[in-house]
C-alpha positions in Angstrom: -1.1 63.0 -122.0 2.5 62.7 -121.1 4.3 59.5 -122.3 5.5 58.9 -118.7 2.0 58.8 -117.4 0.9 56.4 -120.1 3.9 54.1 -119.4 3.0 54.1 -115.7 -0.6 53.3 -116.4 0.3 50.5 -118.8 2.8 49.0 -116.3 0.3 49.1 -113.4 -2.5 47.6 -115.5 -0.2 44.8 -116.7 0.9 44.0 -113.1 -2.8 44.0 -111.9 -3.7 41.7 -114.8 -0.9 39.4 -114.0 -1.9 39.3 -110.3 -5.5 38.5 -111.3 -4.3 35.7 -113.6 -2.1 34.2 -110.8 -5.0 34.4 -108.4 -7.3 32.6 -110.9 -4.8 29.9 -111.6 -4.2 29.4 -107.8 -8.0 29.0 -107.4 -8.1 26.4 -110.1 -5.3 24.4 -108.6 -6.7 24.6 -105.0 -10.1 23.4 -106.1 -12.1 26.6 -105.5 -14.3 25.9 -108.6 -14.9 22.2 -108.0 -18.4 22.5 -106.5 -20.4 20.7 -109.2 -23.4 20.0 -107.0 -24.2 23.6 -106.1 -25.7 24.5 -109.4 -27.5 21.2 -109.9 -29.1 21.4 -106.4 -30.1 25.0 -107.2 -31.9 23.9 -110.3 -33.8 21.1 -108.5 -34.8 23.1 -105.4 -36.9 26.2 -106.1 -37.3 27.9 -102.7 -35.2 28.6 -99.7 -37.4 26.3 -97.5 -36.8 23.4 -99.8 -33.1 24.0 -99.7 -33.2 24.1 -95.9 -35.2 20.9 -95.8 -32.7 19.2 -98.1 -29.8 20.4 -95.9 -31.5 19.0 -92.8 -32.1 15.7 -94.5 -28.4 15.5 -95.6 -27.3 16.2 -92.0 -29.6 13.5 -90.7 -28.2 10.9 -93.2 -24.6 11.8 -92.2 -25.4 11.5 -88.5 -27.2 8.2 -89.0 -24.4 6.8 -91.2 -21.7 7.3 -88.6 
């Protein structure tokens, strides 16, 4: 391969990696990964019907609390 092509590929891959790192850090700072309850609820509820029922119960509690 030509050295120019390798340099271009290296530059493009470094820029793409830097953009990915910036996007990841932005996601961390903005709270994109702060959903701690999602996985715990997924472990406790086995089926889609149980998750829908839990969602309905949560909505009822929120409406009754207001």
